[in-house]
PyMOL Python script that loads the backbone (N, CA, C, O; Angstrom):
from pymol import cmd

cmd.read_pdbstr("""\
ATOM      1  N   UNK A   1     -13.187 -75.958-101.888  1.00  0.00           N
ATOM      2  CA  UNK A   1     -14.685 -75.151-101.958  1.00  0.00           C
ATOM      3  C   UNK A   1     -14.186 -74.023-100.686  1.00  0.00           C
ATOM      4  O   UNK A   1     -13.351 -74.392 -99.861  1.00  0.00           O
ATOM      5  N   UNK A   2     -14.703 -72.827-100.638  1.00  0.00           N
ATOM      6  CA  UNK A   2     -14.755 -71.749 -99.499  1.00  0.00           C
ATOM      7  C   UNK A   2     -15.678 -71.678 -99.031  1.00  0.00           C
ATOM      8  O   UNK A   2     -16.753 -71.555 -99.617  1.00  0.00           O
ATOM      9  N   UNK A   3     -15.498 -71.741 -97.764  1.00  0.00           N
ATOM     10  CA  UNK A   3     -16.534 -71.702 -96.597  1.00  0.00           C
ATOM     11  C   UNK A   3     -16.876 -70.461 -96.048  1.00  0.00           C
ATOM     12  O   UNK A   3     -15.893 -69.960 -95.502  1.00  0.00           O
ATOM     13  N   UNK A   4     -17.747 -69.858 -95.984  1.00  0.00           N
ATOM     14  CA  UNK A   4     -17.956 -68.836 -95.032  1.00  0.00           C
ATOM     15  C   UNK A   4     -18.455 -68.696 -93.839  1.00  0.00           C
ATOM     16  O   UNK A   4     -19.525 -69.239 -93.566  1.00  0.00           O
ATOM     17  N   UNK A   5     -17.850 -68.034 -93.026  1.00  0.00           N
ATOM     18  CA  UNK A   5     -18.564 -68.523 -91.504  1.00  0.00           C
ATOM     19  C   UNK A   5     -18.796 -67.060 -91.010  1.00  0.00           C
ATOM     20  O   UNK A   5     -17.936 -66.189 -90.879  1.00  0.00           O
ATOM     21  N   UNK A   6     -20.225 -66.964 -90.746  1.00  0.00           N
ATOM     22  CA  UNK A   6     -20.807 -65.920 -90.123  1.00  0.00           C
ATOM     23  C   UNK A   6     -20.691 -65.610 -88.685  1.00  0.00           C
ATOM     24  O   UNK A   6     -20.774 -66.547 -87.891  1.00  0.00           O
ATOM     25  N   UNK A   7     -20.557 -64.736 -88.372  1.00  0.00           N
ATOM     26  CA  UNK A   7     -20.880 -64.544 -86.645  1.00  0.00           C
ATOM     27  C   UNK A   7     -22.408 -64.702 -86.605  1.00  0.00           C
ATOM     28  O   UNK A   7     -23.217 -64.247 -87.413  1.00  0.00           O
ATOM     29  N   UNK A   8     -22.641 -65.430 -85.515  1.00  0.00           N
ATOM     30  CA  UNK A   8     -23.884 -65.939 -85.000  1.00  0.00           C
ATOM     31  C   UNK A   8     -24.657 -64.479 -84.519  1.00  0.00           C
ATOM     32  O   UNK A   8     -24.173 -63.509 -83.936  1.00  0.00           O
ATOM     33  N   UNK A   9     -26.181 -64.747 -85.047  1.00  0.00           N
ATOM     34  CA  UNK A   9     -27.210 -63.900 -84.490  1.00  0.00           C
ATOM     35  C   UNK A   9     -26.854 -63.541 -82.949  1.00  0.00           C
ATOM     36  O   UNK A   9     -26.363 -64.332 -82.144  1.00  0.00           O
ATOM     37  N   UNK A  10     -27.193 -62.219 -82.704  1.00  0.00           N
ATOM     38  CA  UNK A  10     -26.745 -62.055 -81.366  1.00  0.00           C
ATOM     39  C   UNK A  10     -25.351 -61.792 -81.028  1.00  0.00           C
ATOM     40  O   UNK A  10     -25.160 -61.813 -79.813  1.00  0.00           O
ATOM     41  N   UNK A  11     -24.546 -61.603 -81.581  1.00  0.00           N
ATOM     42  CA  UNK A  11     -23.078 -61.165 -81.616  1.00  0.00           C
ATOM     43  C   UNK A  11     -23.126 -59.857 -81.239  1.00  0.00           C
ATOM     44  O   UNK A  11     -23.811 -59.126 -81.954  1.00  0.00           O
ATOM     45  N   UNK A  12     -22.417 -59.233 -80.027  1.00  0.00           N
ATOM     46  CA  UNK A  12     -22.340 -57.582 -79.932  1.00  0.00           C
ATOM     47  C   UNK A  12     -21.128 -56.962 -80.216  1.00  0.00           C
ATOM     48  O   UNK A  12     -20.036 -57.524 -80.289  1.00  0.00           O
ATOM     49  N   UNK A  13     -21.370 -55.753 -80.379  1.00  0.00           N
ATOM     50  CA  UNK A  13     -20.189 -54.743 -80.497  1.00  0.00           C
ATOM     51  C   UNK A  13     -20.669 -53.510 -79.851  1.00  0.00           C
ATOM     52  O   UNK A  13     -21.822 -53.091 -79.751  1.00  0.00           O
ATOM     53  N   UNK A  14     -19.192 -52.848 -79.296  1.00  0.00           N
ATOM     54  CA  UNK A  14     -19.765 -51.437 -78.873  1.00  0.00           C
ATOM     55  C   UNK A  14     -19.396 -50.401 -79.683  1.00  0.00           C
ATOM     56  O   UNK A  14     -18.416 -50.564 -80.410  1.00  0.00           O
ATOM     57  N   UNK A  15     -20.091 -49.197 -79.699  1.00  0.00           N
ATOM     58  CA  UNK A  15     -19.517 -47.892 -80.159  1.00  0.00           C
ATOM     59  C   UNK A  15     -17.897 -47.838 -80.101  1.00  0.00           C
ATOM     60  O   UNK A  15     -17.238 -48.093 -79.093  1.00  0.00           O
ATOM     61  N   UNK A  16     -17.275 -47.388 -81.612  1.00  0.00           N
ATOM     62  CA  UNK A  16     -16.062 -47.521 -81.574  1.00  0.00           C
ATOM     63  C   UNK A  16     -15.360 -48.977 -81.954  1.00  0.00           C
ATOM     64  O   UNK A  16     -14.151 -48.829 -82.130  1.00  0.00           O
ATOM     65  N   UNK A  17     -15.641 -49.835 -82.063  1.00  0.00           N
ATOM     66  CA  UNK A  17     -15.205 -51.178 -82.427  1.00  0.00           C
ATOM     67  C   UNK A  17     -15.457 -51.257 -83.607  1.00  0.00           C
ATOM     68  O   UNK A  17     -16.533 -50.781 -83.969  1.00  0.00           O
ATOM     69  N   UNK A  18     -14.609 -51.849 -84.572  1.00  0.00           N
ATOM     70  CA  UNK A  18     -14.868 -52.537 -85.841  1.00  0.00           C
ATOM     71  C   UNK A  18     -15.964 -53.480 -86.025  1.00  0.00           C
ATOM     72  O   UNK A  18     -15.917 -54.527 -85.379  1.00  0.00           O
ATOM     73  N   UNK A  19     -16.994 -53.253 -86.849  1.00  0.00           N
ATOM     74  CA  UNK A  19     -18.109 -54.171 -86.964  1.00  0.00           C
ATOM     75  C   UNK A  19     -17.593 -55.458 -87.590  1.00  0.00           C
ATOM     76  O   UNK A  19     -17.050 -55.543 -88.692  1.00  0.00           O
ATOM     77  N   UNK A  20     -17.853 -56.513 -86.680  1.00  0.00           N
ATOM     78  CA  UNK A  20     -17.184 -58.039 -87.071  1.00  0.00           C
ATOM     79  C   UNK A  20     -18.127 -58.746 -87.977  1.00  0.00           C
ATOM     80  O   UNK A  20     -17.789 -59.882 -88.309  1.00  0.00           O
ATOM     81  N   UNK A  21     -19.516 -58.167 -88.544  1.00  0.00           N
ATOM     82  CA  UNK A  21     -20.169 -58.765 -89.255  1.00  0.00           C
ATOM     83  C   UNK A  21     -20.899 -58.070 -90.051  1.00  0.00           C
ATOM     84  O   UNK A  21     -21.373 -57.151 -89.383  1.00  0.00           O
ATOM     85  N   UNK A  22     -21.312 -58.000 -91.318  1.00  0.00           N
ATOM     86  CA  UNK A  22     -22.337 -57.260 -92.135  1.00  0.00           C
ATOM     87  C   UNK A  22     -23.460 -57.569 -91.763  1.00  0.00           C
ATOM     88  O   UNK A  22     -23.701 -58.773 -91.856  1.00  0.00           O
ATOM     89  N   UNK A  23     -24.525 -56.724 -91.238  1.00  0.00           N
ATOM     90  CA  UNK A  23     -25.708 -56.904 -91.237  1.00  0.00           C
ATOM     91  C   UNK A  23     -26.657 -55.704 -90.632  1.00  0.00           C
ATOM     92  O   UNK A  23     -26.457 -54.492 -90.712  1.00  0.00           O
ATOM     93  N   UNK A  24     -27.901 -56.492 -89.917  1.00  0.00           N
ATOM     94  CA  UNK A  24     -28.465 -55.150 -89.271  1.00  0.00           C
ATOM     95  C   UNK A  24     -28.414 -55.551 -87.803  1.00  0.00           C
ATOM     96  O   UNK A  24     -28.663 -56.594 -87.199  1.00  0.00           O
ATOM     97  N   UNK A  25     -27.975 -54.267 -87.435  1.00  0.00           N
ATOM     98  CA  UNK A  25     -27.549 -54.354 -85.835  1.00  0.00           C
ATOM     99  C   UNK A  25     -28.587 -53.474 -85.118  1.00  0.00           C
ATOM    100  O   UNK A  25     -28.995 -52.427 -85.620  1.00  0.00           O
ATOM    101  N   UNK A  26     -28.948 -53.879 -84.071  1.00  0.00           N
ATOM    102  CA  UNK A  26     -29.841 -52.943 -83.079  1.00  0.00           C
ATOM    103  C   UNK A  26     -29.475 -52.574 -81.894  1.00  0.00           C
ATOM    104  O   UNK A  26     -29.295 -53.459 -81.057  1.00  0.00           O
ATOM    105  N   UNK A  27     -29.292 -51.287 -81.560  1.00  0.00           N
ATOM    106  CA  UNK A  27     -28.928 -50.745 -80.448  1.00  0.00           C
ATOM    107  C   UNK A  27     -29.213 -50.863 -79.073  1.00  0.00           C
ATOM    108  O   UNK A  27     -30.178 -50.143 -78.820  1.00  0.00           O
ATOM    109  N   UNK A  28     -28.818 -51.425 -78.118  1.00  0.00           N
ATOM    110  CA  UNK A  28     -29.441 -52.116 -76.885  1.00  0.00           C
ATOM    111  C   UNK A  28     -29.286 -50.768 -76.003  1.00  0.00           C
ATOM    112  O   UNK A  28     -28.345 -50.524 -75.248  1.00  0.00           O
ATOM    113  N   UNK A  29     -30.294 -50.027 -76.231  1.00  0.00           N
ATOM    114  CA  UNK A  29     -30.708 -48.838 -75.408  1.00  0.00           C
ATOM    115  C   UNK A  29     -32.159 -48.409 -75.371  1.00  0.00           C
ATOM    116  O   UNK A  29     -32.935 -48.965 -76.147  1.00  0.00           O
ATOM    117  N   UNK A  30     -32.551 -47.580 -74.639  1.00  0.00           N
ATOM    118  CA  UNK A  30     -33.896 -46.908 -74.768  1.00  0.00           C
ATOM    119  C   UNK A  30     -33.705 -45.767 -75.000  1.00  0.00           C
ATOM    120  O   UNK A  30     -32.909 -45.227 -74.231  1.00  0.00           O
ATOM    121  N   UNK A  31     -34.219 -45.013 -75.952  1.00  0.00           N
ATOM    122  CA  UNK A  31     -34.870 -45.823 -77.158  1.00  0.00           C
ATOM    123  C   UNK A  31     -34.045 -46.579 -77.790  1.00  0.00           C
ATOM    124  O   UNK A  31     -32.884 -46.607 -77.382  1.00  0.00           O
ATOM    125  N   UNK A  32     -34.363 -47.247 -78.747  1.00  0.00           N
ATOM    126  CA  UNK A  32     -33.395 -48.524 -79.628  1.00  0.00           C
ATOM    127  C   UNK A  32     -33.848 -47.903 -81.159  1.00  0.00           C
ATOM    128  O   UNK A  32     -34.845 -47.338 -81.608  1.00  0.00           O
ATOM    129  N   UNK A  33     -32.548 -48.337 -81.681  1.00  0.00           N
ATOM    130  CA  UNK A  33     -33.144 -48.230 -83.119  1.00  0.00           C
ATOM    131  C   UNK A  33     -32.205 -49.578 -84.022  1.00  0.00           C
ATOM    132  O   UNK A  33     -31.442 -50.373 -83.473  1.00  0.00           O
ATOM    133  N   UNK A  34     -32.542 -49.528 -85.558  1.00  0.00           N
ATOM    134  CA  UNK A  34     -31.489 -50.778 -85.832  1.00  0.00           C
ATOM    135  C   UNK A  34     -30.841 -49.824 -87.003  1.00  0.00           C
ATOM    136  O   UNK A  34     -31.304 -48.724 -87.303  1.00  0.00           O
ATOM    137  N   UNK A  35     -29.830 -50.358 -87.541  1.00  0.00           N
ATOM    138  CA  UNK A  35     -28.848 -49.924 -88.707  1.00  0.00           C
ATOM    139  C   UNK A  35     -28.257 -51.037 -89.482  1.00  0.00           C
ATOM    140  O   UNK A  35     -27.881 -52.070 -88.926  1.00  0.00           O
ATOM    141  N   UNK A  36     -28.181 -50.869 -90.588  1.00  0.00           N
ATOM    142  CA  UNK A  36     -27.405 -51.619 -91.373  1.00  0.00           C
ATOM    143  C   UNK A  36     -25.959 -51.168 -91.214  1.00  0.00           C
ATOM    144  O   UNK A  36     -25.745 -49.979 -91.450  1.00  0.00           O
ATOM    145  N   UNK A  37     -24.686 -52.122 -90.762  1.00  0.00           N
ATOM    146  CA  UNK A  37     -23.808 -51.768 -90.798  1.00  0.00           C
ATOM    147  C   UNK A  37     -22.805 -52.742 -91.231  1.00  0.00           C
ATOM    148  O   UNK A  37     -22.784 -53.876 -90.751  1.00  0.00           O
ATOM    149  N   UNK A  38     -21.880 -52.302 -92.219  1.00  0.00           N
ATOM    150  CA  UNK A  38     -20.970 -53.505 -92.993  1.00  0.00           C
ATOM    151  C   UNK A  38     -19.620 -53.896 -92.103  1.00  0.00           C
ATOM    152  O   UNK A  38     -19.245 -53.189 -91.168  1.00  0.00           O
ATOM    153  N   UNK A  39     -19.156 -54.726 -92.382  1.00  0.00           N
ATOM    154  CA  UNK A  39     -18.223 -55.638 -91.533  1.00  0.00           C
ATOM    155  C   UNK A  39     -17.081 -54.613 -92.006  1.00  0.00           C
ATOM    156  O   UNK A  39     -16.915 -54.270 -93.177  1.00  0.00           O
ATOM    157  N   UNK A  40     -16.211 -54.116 -90.747  1.00  0.00           N
ATOM    158  CA  UNK A  40     -14.990 -53.269 -91.060  1.00  0.00           C
ATOM    159  C   UNK A  40     -15.179 -52.044 -90.843  1.00  0.00           C
ATOM    160  O   UNK A  40     -14.171 -51.357 -90.674  1.00  0.00           O
ATOM    161  N   UNK A  41     -16.666 -51.321 -90.772  1.00  0.00           N
ATOM    162  CA  UNK A  41     -16.789 -50.216 -90.490  1.00  0.00           C
ATOM    163  C   UNK A  41     -16.740 -49.990 -88.927  1.00  0.00           C
ATOM    164  O   UNK A  41     -16.788 -51.001 -88.225  1.00  0.00           O
ATOM    165  N   UNK A  42     -16.632 -48.541 -88.218  1.00  0.00           N
ATOM    166  CA  UNK A  42     -16.571 -48.341 -86.998  1.00  0.00           C
ATOM    167  C   UNK A  42     -18.127 -48.324 -86.371  1.00  0.00           C
ATOM    168  O   UNK A  42     -18.909 -47.486 -86.820  1.00  0.00           O
ATOM    169  N   UNK A  43     -18.466 -49.040 -85.573  1.00  0.00           N
ATOM    170  CA  UNK A  43     -19.912 -49.215 -84.746  1.00  0.00           C
ATOM    171  C   UNK A  43     -19.766 -47.841 -84.465  1.00  0.00           C
ATOM    172  O   UNK A  43     -18.808 -47.300 -83.914  1.00  0.00           O
ATOM    173  N   UNK A  44     -20.903 -47.274 -84.935  1.00  0.00           N
ATOM    174  CA  UNK A  44     -21.437 -45.597 -84.560  1.00  0.00           C
ATOM    175  C   UNK A  44     -22.044 -45.219 -83.101  1.00  0.00           C
ATOM    176  O   UNK A  44     -22.527 -46.201 -82.538  1.00  0.00           O
ATOM    177  N   UNK A  45     -22.101 -44.332 -82.566  1.00  0.00           N
ATOM    178  CA  UNK A  45     -22.815 -44.041 -81.238  1.00  0.00           C
ATOM    179  C   UNK A  45     -24.318 -43.884 -81.759  1.00  0.00           C
ATOM    180  O   UNK A  45     -24.589 -43.651 -82.937  1.00  0.00           O
ATOM    181  N   UNK A  46     -25.196 -44.028 -80.814  1.00  0.00           N
ATOM    182  CA  UNK A  46     -26.394 -43.527 -80.957  1.00  0.00           C
ATOM    183  C   UNK A  46     -27.306 -42.706 -79.921  1.00  0.00           C
ATOM    184  O   UNK A  46     -27.288 -42.947 -78.714  1.00  0.00           O
ATOM    185  N   UNK A  47     -28.083 -41.741 -80.491  1.00  0.00           N
ATOM    186  CA  UNK A  47     -28.337 -40.963 -79.551  1.00  0.00           C
ATOM    187  C   UNK A  47     -27.187 -40.126 -78.721  1.00  0.00           C
ATOM    188  O   UNK A  47     -27.269 -39.782 -77.542  1.00  0.00           O
ATOM    189  N   UNK A  48     -26.224 -39.913 -79.520  1.00  0.00           N
ATOM    190  CA  UNK A  48     -25.085 -38.884 -79.119  1.00  0.00           C
ATOM    191  C   UNK A  48     -24.295 -39.888 -77.930  1.00  0.00           C
ATOM    192  O   UNK A  48     -23.534 -39.230 -77.221  1.00  0.00           O
ATOM    193  N   UNK A  49     -24.344 -41.139 -77.650  1.00  0.00           N
ATOM    194  CA  UNK A  49     -23.991 -41.849 -76.458  1.00  0.00           C
ATOM    195  C   UNK A  49     -23.333 -43.347 -77.255  1.00  0.00           C
ATOM    196  O   UNK A  49     -23.849 -43.821 -78.268  1.00  0.00           O
ATOM    197  N   UNK A  50     -22.234 -43.882 -76.632  1.00  0.00           N
ATOM    198  CA  UNK A  50     -21.579 -45.072 -76.793  1.00  0.00           C
ATOM    199  C   UNK A  50     -22.705 -46.100 -76.387  1.00  0.00           C
ATOM    200  O   UNK A  50     -23.212 -45.999 -75.270  1.00  0.00           O
ATOM    201  N   UNK A  51     -23.098 -47.053 -77.233  1.00  0.00           N
ATOM    202  CA  UNK A  51     -24.266 -48.301 -76.898  1.00  0.00           C
ATOM    203  C   UNK A  51     -23.133 -49.569 -77.499  1.00  0.00           C
ATOM    204  O   UNK A  51     -22.044 -49.600 -78.071  1.00  0.00           O
ATOM    205  N   UNK A  52     -24.293 -50.684 -76.895  1.00  0.00           N
ATOM    206  CA  UNK A  52     -23.503 -52.166 -77.415  1.00  0.00           C
ATOM    207  C   UNK A  52     -24.560 -52.025 -78.481  1.00  0.00           C
ATOM    208  O   UNK A  52     -25.580 -51.389 -78.215  1.00  0.00           O
ATOM    209  N   UNK A  53     -24.365 -52.653 -79.844  1.00  0.00           N
ATOM    210  CA  UNK A  53     -25.059 -53.193 -80.487  1.00  0.00           C
ATOM    211  C   UNK A  53     -25.211 -54.412 -80.806  1.00  0.00           C
ATOM    212  O   UNK A  53     -24.131 -55.001 -80.855  1.00  0.00           O
ATOM    213  N   UNK A  54     -26.421 -55.273 -81.133  1.00  0.00           N
ATOM    214  CA  UNK A  54     -26.459 -56.684 -81.251  1.00  0.00           C
ATOM    215  C   UNK A  54     -26.683 -57.018 -82.606  1.00  0.00           C
ATOM    216  O   UNK A  54     -27.510 -56.335 -83.210  1.00  0.00           O
ATOM    217  N   UNK A  55     -26.045 -58.034 -83.267  1.00  0.00           N
ATOM    218  CA  UNK A  55     -26.421 -58.117 -84.514  1.00  0.00           C
ATOM    219  C   UNK A  55     -27.889 -58.971 -84.683  1.00  0.00           C
ATOM    220  O   UNK A  55     -27.818 -60.150 -84.337  1.00  0.00           O
ATOM    221  N   UNK A  56     -29.135 -58.524 -85.151  1.00  0.00           N
ATOM    222  CA  UNK A  56     -29.976 -59.212 -85.371  1.00  0.00           C
ATOM    223  C   UNK A  56     -30.479 -60.124 -86.562  1.00  0.00           C
ATOM    224  O   UNK A  56     -31.354 -60.989 -86.568  1.00  0.00           O
ATOM    225  N   UNK A  57     -29.546 -59.600 -87.698  1.00  0.00           N
ATOM    226  CA  UNK A  57     -30.070 -60.470 -89.151  1.00  0.00           C
ATOM    227  C   UNK A  57     -28.550 -60.120 -89.973  1.00  0.00           C
ATOM    228  O   UNK A  57     -27.848 -59.117 -89.847  1.00  0.00           O
ATOM    229  N   UNK A  58     -28.350 -61.231 -90.775  1.00  0.00           N
ATOM    230  CA  UNK A  58     -27.167 -61.020 -91.210  1.00  0.00           C
ATOM    231  C   UNK A  58     -27.423 -60.400 -92.682  1.00  0.00           C
ATOM    232  O   UNK A  58     -28.596 -60.381 -93.055  1.00  0.00           O
ATOM    233  N   UNK A  59     -26.522 -59.939 -93.472  1.00  0.00           N
ATOM    234  CA  UNK A  59     -26.699 -59.013 -94.365  1.00  0.00           C
ATOM    235  C   UNK A  59     -26.680 -60.010 -95.640  1.00  0.00           C
ATOM    236  O   UNK A  59     -26.819 -59.561 -96.777  1.00  0.00           O
TER     237      UNK A  59
END
""", "prot")
cmd.dss("prot")
cmd.show_as("cartoon", "prot")
cmd.util.cbc("prot")
cmd.orient("prot")
């Protein structure tokens, strides 16, 4: 049996890094936003700036 292990809610990734887990991510900035990002995609900038993204919901 194949067991899938998800990264925990609260996992963080910075702009330019590969997304470690598919799900909904929140930009840790003011103002903030959320975005669905797929595992393996490059984490985007927000508001033309590099930000830290936090996983808030699994896909």
